N, C-alpha and C positions, 0 to 999 in steps of 0.2 A: 429569688425563686423565679423571676421572670425568664431567666435563661436556663432553668432546670438544674441549678447548682446547689439547691437547698439541701441535698443529701448526697453529696459527692458526685453529682451529675447523673444519678440514677433516676430514671423517669418513673412516675407513679401510675399505678392502675387504680382507678377510683370507681366505686359503685355507689349509686344514689337512689334513694327511694323516690319513685316517680308519681306516687299517689297525689301529691300536692299539685301536680300539673294537669289535673282533671279540670276542664272548664265548667263554669266561668272562673277564671283565676282570681283568687283572693290575693292579699298582700304577700302571703308566704309563697304562693305559687309564682308570683311575679319575681320575687326575690330569688327563688331557686332557678327560674328559667333564665334570668339575666346572667347569673353566675355560670350556669351550665353553657350558655352561648359562648362564653369566653373559654371555659375549661375544655370544651370539646376539641378545640384546635390549639390548645396551649402547648408550647414547646416542652413544658415540664411534665406533661401527661402523655403516657404512651397509649392508654385505653380508658375510655369513659363509658360505663354501661349502666343500665337501669336495673332496679330490683322492685318487685311488687309482691303482693300476696299470691299471685299466680306464678311467680318464678322469676328467672333472670331474663333480661332483655339485652340484646346485642348492641354494640355501638351504633350500627346502622339504624336499628329500631329507635334507639334514644335520639339520634339525630333527627329522624322523622317526627318524633313526638315534640321535640323542642321547636322545630320549624313549622309544624302544622298548627293552624288556627283551632283545630279540633283538640289539640293537647293529648293527654293520655286517656284512651278509651278502652277499658277492660273488655277483652273479646267476648266474655260471657254475657255482657249486657247489651243486647241488641235493642233497636228502637221498640220492638214489640215487648221485650222482657222488662225493660226498665220500669214501666208503670206498675207491673206486678211485683217487682222487687221492692219498690218504694212502699206499696201497700202492705206487703208482708213485713217489712221492717217496722212500720208503724204499729202493727199488731204485736210483734214480738217485743218491742220496747216496753209494752204494758205488762209483760209477764215477769213476776219477781224473779230475780237471779238470772234473767236471760242475758243481760249485758256481760256478766262474768262468764257465763257458759259460752257465749259467742267469742269472747276473748280466748278462752281455752281452746275452742275448736279451731279458731284462726291460727293459733300457734302450732297445733298439732298438724294441721293441713300444710302450714308453711314448712315445718320440718320434714313432713312426708314428701312435699314437692322438691325440697332440697336434696333428699336422699335419692329420689327416683329420677331426677333430672341432671344428676351430676355428670353424666356422660353426654349431655346435650352439646352439639357443636356450636351453639349460639355464643356461649361464653365459656372459654376454657380456663383451667388453672384458677378457679374461683378463690381459692385460699390466698392468692397473691393480692387480692384487691382490698383497698382501704375503703370502708363504708362511711359515707357521709349521709346522715339523716337530717334533712332540712326542717323537719316538722315534729319536734318533741320526742315522739315514741318510735324507736327503731324496730324494725322487724327482727324476729328471732333468728338471726343468722350469726355464724360463729366468727366472722371477720372483725378485726378491730374497728371500733365505731367512734366517730366524732358526731355529737348531737348539738343541733342548733335550737336554742330556746329564744323565741321572739319576745315573750313577756310572761308574767305570772298572774295574768288577769283572773285565772280560775281560783286563785287564793283570795284576791281582793274583792272580786265581784262574781261569786259563784252563781248568783241568781241570773247572770247574763250568759250562762252556758247551758246547753242541754244536759240533762241528768246522765245520759249515755257518755258524754265527753268527760264529765266530772268523774264518773266511775272508772273510766279508762286511765285518767291522770292520777289516780290514787297510787299507782305503782311508780310514778315518776321519780321520786327520791331514790328508790332502790335501783331503777334503771340507770339514772345518771351517775350513781356511785360506781357502777360497773363500766361506764364509758371510758375509752382511752383519752378522749378529748371533749371539752365543753366549750361551746361557742354561744355568745350573745350578740345583740345588735347595737347596744348602746352602753355607755358607762352606767346609766341608771339601772338597766336590767342586770348588768354584771353585779352591781352592789346588792340588788335584791336576791339574785341567785346565790351569791356568796353567803348572805345571812340565812337563806332558806336551807342550804346544804351544810352550813357551818364549816365552810372552807375558805381558804385565802382567795382574794380576788386574783392573785397571781396564777392561780390554777384555771382561770377562765379567760378565754381569748375573745376579742371583739372583731366581728366582720360585719361592717355596716352595710345597709342598703345604699344605693347611690342613684344618680340621675342619668337617664338615657340622653344621648346627644340631641334627640328630637325635642327635648323639653328646653326650649329657649323662646324668647319673645318672638312671636310670629308677626308677619307683616300686616298692614291694615287690610290688604285684600283677603288674606287668609282668615282674619278675624270676621270680616264682612261675610265671607262664604259660610263660616260655621254658624254665625248668627242667623243667616238666611235658612240654612239647613234645618235648624232646630227651632226656628221661629222666635228668636230671642231679640230683645231690645238693645239699644246702644250701650246701656249700662245695666249691670246686674251683679248680684251677690252669687257666689258659687260654693257649693258643697260637692265633694267627690269622695265616695267611699261606700263600703257595704252598709246597707240600711239594717241596723240591728240595735238593740237597746244600749249597748256600751258606747255607741257613737253619739248618744245624747241628743238625738235629733228632735225628740219631743220638746225639750227645753229650748232648742234653737227655734222651733216653730213658734213657741209662745214668745220668745224674746223678739223675733222679727215682728210678730203681731203687735208688740208694744211700741215699735218705732213710730215716729211721727208719720202721719198718712202720706205726706208728700215724699218722704224718703222711701217708704214702701213702694209707692207708685213709680218713682224715678229709678229705683234699684230693686226690682223684684228678686226674690230668692229662687235660685235654680238648683234643684237637687238631682245629682247624677249618681247612680249606683244601683246594683241589683238588690232585691229584697233578700235579706239574710234571715238568720234565726229570729223568730218573733217579729218579723218585719210588719206583721199586721198591726202591731201597737202603733207604729208610726202612721200607717194608713188611717187608723181610727182617729188619731189626733189631727191629722191633716183634714179629714172629713169634718171633724168637730169645729175646727177653727174656720174652715170655709173661707179662705182668703184667696181671692183671685190673683194676688200678686206673688203667689207661690206656685212654681211650676216644677213638675216631676218628670224627668227625662228617662229614668230607668237606666239600664246598662247600655252605654254608648260604645261605639268603635274606638279602640285605643288610639287609632290614628287621629281621631278628632280631639283628644284631650289637650294637646299643646295649644290648639286654637281656642278651645273653651277657656283654659286657664288665662291665655293671653287677652282674650276679649273681656274677661270679667273685671269689674271695678275692684273687687276684693274677694279673697278666698276665705271661707270660714270653716274651721275644724275644731268644734267644741267637745271633743271626745273626753270621756271620764277617765280613760286610762289607755296609754299606748306604750309599748316597748320601744317604739321608734316613731312611726308616723310618716310614711313615704309621701303621701299627698302634700304635706307641708313643703318638703324639698321640691317637688315637682312644680308647685305653684311659684315658689320663690325663684326657681330657675327660669321661669317664664316672665319674671319681673312683676308678678302680681302680689300686692300687699296681703299679708296673712293675719287673720285673727284666730288665735288658737288658745288652748287651755294652759293654765299656769301649774299643771301637775304632771307627774310621771316624767316621761322622756321628752315631752313636747317642748319645754323651754330649752332643753339641751340641743335638740335638732334645730330649733328656730334660731339659736345663736345670737339672741339679742335683736333680731330683725323683725320680730312680729309684735302685734298688739296682744298682750296676754290677758285672759279673762278667767274668772272663777267659773268652772263648768257647772257647778251645782247651784249657781245663782242666776236666775233668769235676768234679773236687773243688771248684773255684771256683764252678761253677754250682750244685752241691749245697749249698754253704755259703750262697750268696745266697738260694736258695729257702728253706732252713731258717730263716735269720734273719727273713725277711719273714713266713713262716707262723707262727712262734712268737712274734712280738713285735707285739701288736695296736696298741700306741701308735706304733710305728715305721710301721705300715701307715697309721694315721690321719694322721700328719704327711705321709707320702708322698702320700696322697690329696689333701690340701689344697694342697700345693705343686704337684702335677701339674695340678690344675684351673687354677691361675693361669698355669702355663706354656702350657697349651693355648689359653687365652683370647687369647694374642698372635697366633695364627695364624688368618687369616680369608680365605676364598676371594675375596671382593670386593676386598680389598687385593691379593691375588695377581693377580687379573685386571687390575687397574689397573697393577701392575708390569709385566705382560706387554705391555700396550698401550703403555706408555711406551717399552719396547724396540722394538716394531714401528713406532711412529711416528717413531723417531729416524732411520729411513732411508726414510721415505715420499717 
């Protein structure tokens, strides 16, 4: 596919839903953005455009969205309007049946937009485009669609999702059975999706996330600068990810609090990530524990992440469930020993290079942290193995895998 030969040399026209590119980017947003960065100039792609609930977006618009730190910003939501829209959504969510009504209205408006903008010069010959949906639920357009599912956490942990999202995902089986192609990000998720839809695993493709070239072990000077910028000590434990219940940070806080006092003092826990859904639960536990050896940095510039990973003594990721777990790869690529969960896709991604713990056991998390922090030789071996595992994952290979799927029903 790299040379555009996957379908007799015919180049593809691809449309992609850009809503996941709205900042701050989550894992799905980063996944889509990395792939689009490659696809937009790929020799097998003649045109790459965006679609959203407000219509179609030209290749030039999409290029600006991918390149901009502002990501996708719906034109209707100005700085003055956004607070009002957020307040209105909060009220409407409390009205019985409003989620379903909102979905119907969205579909009607999308179809109306499609009919009335069909002559727009921004994107011509729309019926020729293959539609890639990177985030579960495709928009109601008529083009053949390949849907990417990153996990099935809404089935296993519905309590960790907003009611609105759960209501939307009720139609997922019906939507997926109509899709021309199904994509997941790991063998684990493929097996789960196969059982969920009662279809063969052969009908599901895998397009994994990967590691950006910037994620590699940084120099001592870079590490010193990033520690100075964020007021960090020489040694510390690091977590990177959205702060939400599924990430299991409450148990991590209690597990860290159980470590010997000298280990806590010499290796404080640094939490990096924006508050997500029900992030207030984490803040409540953090306040309750009141441990001065725990530091919360919030959402940091992505350019600082390689330095943060490299400067950390160990990276900890005790999530209850992941369809993949990109931060695990990023940390290993930087040579940082990883402590992560022994469930879902995390052992698959870690590839035997991480210290695995039971995420539902505070004692197991504590024991895993203690072993890694106290055994320098173990950390050294984990670092070397982790780098080799991370080298297997490459965004260009992933982009070619995605193109192979899309070209199969061109």
